[in-house]
N, CA, C and O atoms as a Maestro MAE file, in Angstrom:
{
 s_m_m2io_version
 :::
 2.0.0
}

f_m_ct {
 s_m_title
 :::
 protein
 m_atom[196] {
  # First column is atom index #
  i_m_mmod_type
  r_m_x_coord
  r_m_y_coord
  r_m_z_coord
  i_m_residue_number
  s_m_chain_name
  s_m_pdb_residue_name
  s_m_pdb_atom_name
  i_m_atomic_number
  :::
  1 25 7.524 -11.647 13.417 1 A "MET " " N  " 7
  2 3 6.553 -12.986 11.832 1 A "MET " " CA " 6
  3 2 6.753 -11.882 10.752 1 A "MET " " C  " 6
  4 15 7.163 -10.725 10.657 1 A "MET " " O  " 8
  5 25 6.131 -13.086 9.840 2 A "THR " " N  " 7
  6 3 5.622 -12.194 7.763 2 A "THR " " CA " 6
  7 2 4.088 -12.482 7.669 2 A "THR " " C  " 6
  8 15 3.478 -13.117 8.529 2 A "THR " " O  " 8
  9 25 3.710 -12.128 6.915 3 A "ALA " " N  " 7
  10 3 2.812 -11.990 6.017 3 A "ALA " " CA " 6
  11 2 2.971 -13.006 3.728 3 A "ALA " " C  " 6
  12 15 3.746 -13.163 2.785 3 A "ALA " " O  " 8
  13 25 1.972 -13.215 4.068 4 A "VAL " " N  " 7
  14 3 2.166 -13.723 2.989 4 A "VAL " " CA " 6
  15 2 2.051 -12.155 2.208 4 A "VAL " " C  " 6
  16 15 1.719 -11.086 2.720 4 A "VAL " " O  " 8
  17 25 2.492 -12.477 0.652 5 A "PRO " " N  " 7
  18 3 2.495 -11.666 0.029 5 A "PRO " " CA " 6
  19 2 1.107 -10.414 -0.102 5 A "PRO " " C  " 6
  20 15 1.175 -9.190 0.014 5 A "PRO " " O  " 8
  21 25 -0.196 -11.374 -0.408 6 A "ALA " " N  " 7
  22 3 -1.804 -11.171 -0.962 6 A "ALA " " CA " 6
  23 2 -1.421 -9.980 0.799 6 A "ALA " " C  " 6
  24 15 -1.055 -8.806 0.863 6 A "ALA " " O  " 8
  25 25 -1.642 -10.705 1.608 7 A "VAL " " N  " 7
  26 3 -1.330 -9.731 2.912 7 A "VAL " " CA " 6
  27 2 -1.745 -8.692 2.735 7 A "VAL " " C  " 6
  28 15 -2.885 -8.230 2.698 7 A "VAL " " O  " 8
  29 25 -0.084 -8.009 2.535 8 A "HIS " " N  " 7
  30 3 0.513 -7.198 1.636 8 A "HIS " " CA " 6
  31 2 -0.226 -6.314 1.103 8 A "HIS " " C  " 6
  32 15 -0.487 -5.336 1.804 8 A "HIS " " O  " 8
  33 25 -0.738 -6.371 -0.160 9 A "ARG " " N  " 7
  34 3 -1.522 -5.750 -0.907 9 A "ARG " " CA " 6
  35 2 -2.732 -5.674 -1.244 9 A "ARG " " C  " 6
  36 15 -3.214 -4.756 -1.908 9 A "ARG " " O  " 8
  37 25 -3.358 -6.692 -0.788 10 A "GLN " " N  " 7
  38 3 -4.653 -6.035 0.737 10 A "GLN " " CA " 6
  39 2 -5.191 -4.950 1.468 10 A "GLN " " C  " 6
  40 15 -6.305 -4.433 1.553 10 A "GLN " " O  " 8
  41 25 -3.586 -4.671 2.192 11 A "LEU " " N  " 7
  42 3 -3.502 -3.746 3.184 11 A "LEU " " CA " 6
  43 2 -2.963 -2.394 1.977 11 A "LEU " " C  " 6
  44 15 -2.363 -1.491 2.558 11 A "LEU " " O  " 8
  45 25 -3.068 -2.253 0.919 12 A "LEU " " N  " 7
  46 3 -2.561 -1.666 0.093 12 A "LEU " " CA " 6
  47 2 -3.257 -0.920 -0.576 12 A "LEU " " C  " 6
  48 15 -2.981 0.227 -0.929 12 A "LEU " " O  " 8
  49 25 -4.977 -2.020 -0.965 13 A "ALA " " N  " 7
  50 3 -5.575 -1.746 -1.592 13 A "ALA " " CA " 6
  51 2 -6.641 -0.807 -0.130 13 A "ALA " " C  " 6
  52 15 -7.655 -0.113 -0.067 13 A "ALA " " O  " 8
  53 25 -5.978 -1.166 0.475 14 A "ARG " " N  " 7
  54 3 -7.519 -0.731 1.414 14 A "ARG " " CA " 6
  55 2 -6.824 0.826 2.466 14 A "ARG " " C  " 6
  56 15 -7.190 1.235 3.568 14 A "ARG " " O  " 8
  57 25 -5.882 1.275 1.657 15 A "CYS " " N  " 7
  58 3 -5.005 2.031 2.127 15 A "CYS " " CA " 6
  59 2 -5.113 2.865 1.142 15 A "CYS " " C  " 6
  60 15 -5.095 4.011 1.591 15 A "CYS " " O  " 8
  61 25 -5.238 2.836 -0.228 16 A "HIS " " N  " 7
  62 3 -4.705 4.021 -1.632 16 A "HIS " " CA " 6
  63 2 -5.910 4.583 -1.257 16 A "HIS " " C  " 6
  64 15 -5.394 5.623 -0.847 16 A "HIS " " O  " 8
  65 25 -7.691 4.846 -0.957 17 A "PRO " " N  " 7
  66 3 -7.881 5.685 -1.036 17 A "PRO " " CA " 6
  67 2 -8.025 7.133 0.327 17 A "PRO " " C  " 6
  68 15 -8.894 7.993 0.473 17 A "PRO " " O  " 8
  69 25 -6.889 6.876 1.028 18 A "LEU " " N  " 7
  70 3 -6.299 7.740 2.053 18 A "LEU " " CA " 6
  71 2 -5.309 8.267 1.069 18 A "LEU " " C  " 6
  72 15 -4.509 8.872 1.782 18 A "LEU " " O  " 8
  73 25 -4.962 8.364 -0.019 19 A "ASP " " N  " 7
  74 3 -3.442 9.116 -0.461 19 A "ASP " " CA " 6
  75 2 -4.343 10.192 -1.330 19 A "ASP " " C  " 6
  76 15 -4.230 10.209 -2.556 19 A "ASP " " O  " 8
  77 25 -5.325 11.171 -0.583 20 A "GLY " " N  " 7
  78 3 -5.722 11.982 -0.530 20 A "GLY " " CA " 6
  79 2 -7.335 11.694 -2.341 20 A "GLY " " C  " 6
  80 15 -7.723 12.303 -3.338 20 A "GLY " " O  " 8
  81 25 -7.481 10.969 -1.926 21 A "GLY " " N  " 7
  82 3 -8.278 10.788 -3.356 21 A "GLY " " CA " 6
  83 2 -10.053 10.717 -2.478 21 A "GLY " " C  " 6
  84 15 -10.262 10.253 -1.357 21 A "GLY " " O  " 8
  85 25 -11.003 11.277 -3.344 22 A "GLN " " N  " 7
  86 3 -12.413 11.116 -2.529 22 A "GLN " " CA " 6
  87 2 -12.019 12.249 -1.525 22 A "GLN " " C  " 6
  88 15 -11.456 12.040 -0.451 22 A "GLN " " O  " 8
  89 25 -12.276 13.111 -1.863 23 A "GLY " " N  " 7
  90 3 -12.309 14.307 -1.262 23 A "GLY " " CA " 6
  91 2 -11.844 15.031 0.314 23 A "GLY " " C  " 6
  92 15 -12.186 15.968 1.035 23 A "GLY " " O  " 8
  93 25 -10.720 13.782 0.280 24 A "ILE " " N  " 7
  94 3 -10.149 13.792 1.652 24 A "ILE " " CA " 6
  95 2 -8.321 13.898 1.786 24 A "ILE " " C  " 6
  96 15 -7.513 12.971 1.849 24 A "ILE " " O  " 8
  97 25 -8.141 15.020 1.795 25 A "PRO " " N  " 7
  98 3 -6.913 16.613 1.787 25 A "PRO " " CA " 6
  99 2 -5.684 14.930 2.267 25 A "PRO " " C  " 6
  100 15 -5.519 14.296 3.308 25 A "PRO " " O  " 8
  101 25 -5.141 14.827 0.948 26 A "ALA " " N  " 7
  102 3 -3.664 13.607 1.229 26 A "ALA " " CA " 6
  103 2 -2.858 14.413 2.147 26 A "ALA " " C  " 6
  104 15 -2.901 15.630 1.965 26 A "ALA " " O  " 8
  105 25 -1.912 13.828 3.387 27 A "VAL " " N  " 7
  106 3 -0.236 14.231 4.485 27 A "VAL " " CA " 6
  107 2 0.611 13.892 3.370 27 A "VAL " " C  " 6
  108 15 0.915 12.727 3.115 27 A "VAL " " O  " 8
  109 25 0.967 14.804 2.756 28 A "PRO " " N  " 7
  110 3 2.295 14.114 1.723 28 A "PRO " " CA " 6
  111 2 3.447 12.804 3.008 28 A "PRO " " C  " 6
  112 15 3.449 11.626 2.650 28 A "PRO " " O  " 8
  113 25 4.312 13.181 4.392 29 A "ALA " " N  " 7
  114 3 4.346 12.080 4.533 29 A "ALA " " CA " 6
  115 2 3.986 11.108 4.321 29 A "ALA " " C  " 6
  116 15 4.645 10.150 3.919 29 A "ALA " " O  " 8
  117 25 3.072 11.148 4.508 30 A "LYS " " N  " 7
  118 3 2.050 8.888 4.678 30 A "LYS " " CA " 6
  119 2 1.513 9.292 3.638 30 A "LYS " " C  " 6
  120 15 0.286 9.207 3.597 30 A "LYS " " O  " 8
  121 25 1.968 9.651 2.898 31 A "ARG " " N  " 7
  122 3 1.870 9.250 1.221 31 A "ARG " " CA " 6
  123 2 2.848 8.521 0.808 31 A "ARG " " C  " 6
  124 15 2.857 7.536 0.070 31 A "ARG " " O  " 8
  125 25 3.764 9.142 1.401 32 A "LYS " " N  " 7
  126 3 5.222 8.730 0.957 32 A "LYS " " CA " 6
  127 2 6.233 6.926 1.014 32 A "LYS " " C  " 6
  128 15 7.043 6.152 0.506 32 A "LYS " " O  " 8
  129 25 4.742 7.435 2.701 33 A "ALA " " N  " 7
  130 3 5.259 5.899 3.017 33 A "ALA " " CA " 6
  131 2 4.672 5.184 2.340 33 A "ALA " " C  " 6
  132 15 5.285 4.587 1.455 33 A "ALA " " O  " 8
  133 25 3.078 4.964 2.540 34 A "ARG " " N  " 7
  134 3 2.930 4.273 1.695 34 A "ARG " " CA " 6
  135 2 3.624 3.938 0.590 34 A "ARG " " C  " 6
  136 15 4.428 3.033 0.369 34 A "ARG " " O  " 8
  137 25 3.185 4.814 -0.074 35 A "ARG " " N  " 7
  138 3 4.566 4.321 -1.726 35 A "ARG " " CA " 6
  139 2 5.709 3.779 -1.334 35 A "ARG " " C  " 6
  140 15 6.304 2.797 -1.777 35 A "ARG " " O  " 8
  141 25 5.972 4.520 -0.441 36 A "GLU " " N  " 7
  142 3 8.220 2.912 -0.354 36 A "GLU " " CA " 6
  143 2 7.219 1.684 0.606 36 A "GLU " " C  " 6
  144 15 7.857 0.741 1.072 36 A "GLU " " O  " 8
  145 25 5.917 1.725 0.832 37 A "TYR " " N  " 7
  146 3 4.995 0.487 1.310 37 A "TYR " " CA " 6
  147 2 5.148 -0.147 0.284 37 A "TYR " " C  " 6
  148 15 6.131 -0.887 0.317 37 A "TYR " " O  " 8
  149 25 4.456 -0.164 -0.812 38 A "GLU " " N  " 7
  150 3 3.530 -0.328 -1.945 38 A "GLU " " CA " 6
  151 2 4.985 -1.233 -3.000 38 A "GLU " " C  " 6
  152 15 5.082 -2.397 -3.389 38 A "GLU " " O  " 8
  153 25 6.288 0.476 -3.217 39 A "ASN " " N  " 7
  154 3 7.595 -0.263 -4.225 39 A "ASN " " CA " 6
  155 2 8.348 -1.835 -3.080 39 A "ASN " " C  " 6
  156 15 9.172 -2.475 -3.733 39 A "ASN " " O  " 8
  157 25 8.119 -2.412 -1.562 40 A "ARG " " N  " 7
  158 3 8.586 -2.996 -0.884 40 A "ARG " " CA " 6
  159 2 7.890 -4.359 -1.362 40 A "ARG " " C  " 6
  160 15 8.459 -5.404 -1.679 40 A "ARG " " O  " 8
  161 25 6.261 -4.037 -1.330 41 A "VAL " " N  " 7
  162 3 5.610 -4.632 -1.627 41 A "VAL " " CA " 6
  163 2 5.787 -5.552 -2.829 41 A "VAL " " C  " 6
  164 15 5.898 -6.715 -3.219 41 A "VAL " " O  " 8
  165 25 5.744 -4.396 -3.124 42 A "SER " " N  " 7
  166 3 5.920 -5.266 -5.786 42 A "SER " " CA " 6
  167 2 6.989 -6.168 -5.252 42 A "SER " " C  " 6
  168 15 6.879 -7.354 -5.566 42 A "SER " " O  " 8
  169 25 8.136 -5.775 -4.403 43 A "THR " " N  " 7
  170 3 9.443 -6.584 -4.901 43 A "THR " " CA " 6
  171 2 8.767 -8.324 -4.858 43 A "THR " " C  " 6
  172 15 9.167 -9.166 -5.662 43 A "THR " " O  " 8
  173 25 7.522 -8.689 -3.598 44 A "LEU " " N  " 7
  174 3 7.945 -9.709 -3.480 44 A "LEU " " CA " 6
  175 2 7.144 -10.896 -4.828 44 A "LEU " " C  " 6
  176 15 6.606 -10.647 -5.907 44 A "LEU " " O  " 8
  177 25 7.407 -12.158 -4.113 45 A "THR " " N  " 7
  178 3 6.665 -12.419 -5.091 45 A "THR " " CA " 6
  179 2 5.783 -13.892 -4.139 45 A "THR " " C  " 6
  180 15 6.087 -14.189 -2.984 45 A "THR " " O  " 8
  181 25 4.813 -14.546 -4.875 46 A "PRO " " N  " 7
  182 3 4.584 -13.940 -6.417 46 A "PRO " " CA " 6
  183 2 2.979 -13.692 -6.065 46 A "PRO " " C  " 6
  184 15 2.521 -13.762 -4.924 46 A "PRO " " O  " 8
  185 25 2.096 -13.342 -7.440 47 A "ILE " " N  " 7
  186 3 1.176 -12.365 -7.586 47 A "ILE " " CA " 6
  187 2 0.075 -13.007 -7.594 47 A "ILE " " C  " 6
  188 15 -0.186 -13.599 -8.641 47 A "ILE " " O  " 8
  189 25 -1.093 -13.116 -6.243 48 A "GLY " " N  " 7
  190 3 -1.609 -13.888 -6.197 48 A "GLY " " CA " 6
  191 2 -3.039 -12.905 -6.265 48 A "GLY " " C  " 6
  192 15 -3.071 -11.730 -5.900 48 A "GLY " " O  " 8
  193 25 -4.476 -13.862 -6.952 49 A "PRO " " N  " 7
  194 3 -5.878 -13.262 -6.582 49 A "PRO " " CA " 6
  195 2 -5.668 -12.398 -5.103 49 A "PRO " " C  " 6
  196 15 -6.624 -11.822 -4.583 49 A "PRO " " O  " 8
  :::
 }
 m_bond[195] {
  # First column is bond index #
  i_m_from
  i_m_to
  i_m_order
  :::
  1 1 2 1
  2 2 3 1
  3 3 4 2
  4 3 5 1
  5 5 6 1
  6 6 7 1
  7 7 8 2
  8 7 9 1
  9 9 10 1
  10 10 11 1
  11 11 12 2
  12 11 13 1
  13 13 14 1
  14 14 15 1
  15 15 16 2
  16 15 17 1
  17 17 18 1
  18 18 19 1
  19 19 20 2
  20 19 21 1
  21 21 22 1
  22 22 23 1
  23 23 24 2
  24 23 25 1
  25 25 26 1
  26 26 27 1
  27 27 28 2
  28 27 29 1
  29 29 30 1
  30 30 31 1
  31 31 32 2
  32 31 33 1
  33 33 34 1
  34 34 35 1
  35 35 36 2
  36 35 37 1
  37 37 38 1
  38 38 39 1
  39 39 40 2
  40 39 41 1
  41 41 42 1
  42 42 43 1
  43 43 44 2
  44 43 45 1
  45 45 46 1
  46 46 47 1
  47 47 48 2
  48 47 49 1
  49 49 50 1
  50 50 51 1
  51 51 52 2
  52 51 53 1
  53 53 54 1
  54 54 55 1
  55 55 56 2
  56 55 57 1
  57 57 58 1
  58 58 59 1
  59 59 60 2
  60 59 61 1
  61 61 62 1
  62 62 63 1
  63 63 64 2
  64 63 65 1
  65 65 66 1
  66 66 67 1
  67 67 68 2
  68 67 69 1
  69 69 70 1
  70 70 71 1
  71 71 72 2
  72 71 73 1
  73 73 74 1
  74 74 75 1
  75 75 76 2
  76 75 77 1
  77 77 78 1
  78 78 79 1
  79 79 80 2
  80 79 81 1
  81 81 82 1
  82 82 83 1
  83 83 84 2
  84 83 85 1
  85 85 86 1
  86 86 87 1
  87 87 88 2
  88 87 89 1
  89 89 90 1
  90 90 91 1
  91 91 92 2
  92 91 93 1
  93 93 94 1
  94 94 95 1
  95 95 96 2
  96 95 97 1
  97 97 98 1
  98 98 99 1
  99 99 100 2
  100 99 101 1
  101 101 102 1
  102 102 103 1
  103 103 104 2
  104 103 105 1
  105 105 106 1
  106 106 107 1
  107 107 108 2
  108 107 109 1
  109 109 110 1
  110 110 111 1
  111 111 112 2
  112 111 113 1
  113 113 114 1
  114 114 115 1
  115 115 116 2
  116 115 117 1
  117 117 118 1
  118 118 119 1
  119 119 120 2
  120 119 121 1
  121 121 122 1
  122 122 123 1
  123 123 124 2
  124 123 125 1
  125 125 126 1
  126 126 127 1
  127 127 128 2
  128 127 129 1
  129 129 130 1
  130 130 131 1
  131 131 132 2
  132 131 133 1
  133 133 134 1
  134 134 135 1
  135 135 136 2
  136 135 137 1
  137 137 138 1
  138 138 139 1
  139 139 140 2
  140 139 141 1
  141 141 142 1
  142 142 143 1
  143 143 144 2
  144 143 145 1
  145 145 146 1
  146 146 147 1
  147 147 148 2
  148 147 149 1
  149 149 150 1
  150 150 151 1
  151 151 152 2
  152 151 153 1
  153 153 154 1
  154 154 155 1
  155 155 156 2
  156 155 157 1
  157 157 158 1
  158 158 159 1
  159 159 160 2
  160 159 161 1
  161 161 162 1
  162 162 163 1
  163 163 164 2
  164 163 165 1
  165 165 166 1
  166 166 167 1
  167 167 168 2
  168 167 169 1
  169 169 170 1
  170 170 171 1
  171 171 172 2
  172 171 173 1
  173 173 174 1
  174 174 175 1
  175 175 176 2
  176 175 177 1
  177 177 178 1
  178 178 179 1
  179 179 180 2
  180 179 181 1
  181 181 182 1
  182 182 183 1
  183 183 184 2
  184 183 185 1
  185 185 186 1
  186 186 187 1
  187 187 188 2
  188 187 189 1
  189 189 190 1
  190 190 191 1
  191 191 192 2
  192 191 193 1
  193 193 194 1
  194 194 195 1
  195 195 196 2
  :::
 }
}
């Protein structure tokens, strides 16, 4: 099953604070996984609201 690009972007926006912001320590492997996922999502079109 696939999701529209907007769903993937919403997921990325929600997990961004887990990258070590707001005093929460980041786990390098998780940060890398999110970054790779973000790279894949960025290739999707169209960019919508």
